[in-house]
N, C-alpha and C positions, 0 to 999 in steps of 0.2 A: 866520586865515581857514581854514575847512574847504574842501577841494576834493572835489568829487564828479563822477562821470560820470553820475549818475542822470537828469539833464535835458539831457544833452549832445546835440549834433547835429553834422553835418558842418562847420558854420561856427564851432564852439566852439574857442577857442584852447587848444592842447594844454597850456599852463601852468595852465589852470583844470580840467583833468581829473585823474583818478587817477594820479599819478605816484609811482613808487617812489623813495625817496631813493637817491642814488648811493652805492654801497659802494666805498670807496677801499682800494687796496692799494699798498704801496711797490714800486718797481721791482725790488728785490732779493728779493721774496717768491717762494717756490718755486711750481711748479705745483700741488704738493699743497696748499699754503696757499690758492691761488686756488680750487681745487675745494672745499676746506673752506668758504671764505667764500661761494661760490655756493650751496652746500647749506644752510649755517647761515642765510643771509638770504633763501633761496628766490628767488634772482634768477638771471638768465642772462647777466649782464654785470657786470664790475667796472671801475672807473675806475683806471688806473694813474697814480700821481702822479709825472709827469715835468714838464719845463718847460712843455710843452703837453699838454693832455688826450690820453690814449691809453686804449684799452680792450682787455680780453681778454674774449671771449664763450665760452660753452659750446662753440660750434662750433669756435672757435680751439683750445680745450683738447683736444677730441676729435681734431681733425686733427693736432695736434702729437704726442699720444701714439700715435695710430695710425701716424704716420710714423716712430716710434722715438725721438722726443725724450725725454730723460731727465726724470723727475719733479722732479729738482733744478734743472732750467733755470729761469731767472728770468722773472717776469711782464714785466719790461722787454724781455727778448729776444723774447718772443712778441707783445707789445702791438701792436695796430694803431695806427699813428701817424696823426694827422689824421682821426679818425673822423667820420662824418656827424653833424653837430649841427644842431639847429633852434632858432630863437627861441621863447620861450614864447608869443609872440603868434601863431605860425603856426596857421592853421585845421586842424582834425583831418583833413579830406579831403586837404588838401595834404600834411600829414605822412605819412599813409598812402601817398600817391602817391610820396613821397620814399623810403619803405621799399621799395616795389615796384620803383622805378627802380634802386635800389642792391642789391637782392637781400638785404636785411637784415631782421631781426625786431625790432630795438630801436633807438630813437633816444635820444641824449642831448639833453635839453632844457636850454637855457641862458638865463641872465638877460641883461640888456642889456650886461653887461661880458664876456659870453662864457664865464662860469663855469657848469659843470654844476650844475643844481638838481634834476635828476630824470631817470629813465629812463621812456620810454613804449614799450609793447609793441604789436606787431601784433595780438596777441590782444585787448588792450583796445580797440584801434581797431576791429577786426572786431565785437566785442561791441556797441559803441555804434552802429556803422553798421547792423548787423543789426536792432537794436531799433528804429531810426529807419525803416528801410526797410520792414519787415513785422513789426509786433508779434505777429502770429499765429505766425510762425516762432520768435520770441524767447521767448515765454511758456513752452512746454514745456521749452526748453533752460534757461531761467533757474532752474527749480526744481531742476535737477541740477547746475547750475554757477552758483552765486550770484555776484553781482558782488562784488569785493573791497571791504572796508570803506573808506570815504573816508579819505584821508590827512589828517592835521592838520599845519598848518604854523605 
């Protein structure tokens, strides 16, 4: 099934939108390795493979390095335990509200078993909602900021 955000709206389940596949890292990976993966995969969040899902974001990485943490520190030490996760069935508008409520820019989207199946960004949510709210505002922006290609699953 191809997933696309082209015809999405506020009530569209986030699991049917453009999700980025989760990028996984082991808990012993250094912060340098985390930064390399973020850049290589052009993402802002990695999933740290612990007994329960945990994440390291760009924001976490910058904060850790700015506070003097060593680049050899591990992803497991820095990881946010129990990150905010939403079911794939959650409507887009509700998922965006969750991000706003928690002050985060990305969500882990999970399957029925609670396993991460993708990440959803506030940028993608804003893009969809802007296009739905006022296509006139969206069109000039769309030419300079094209939508990401649909993910294939």
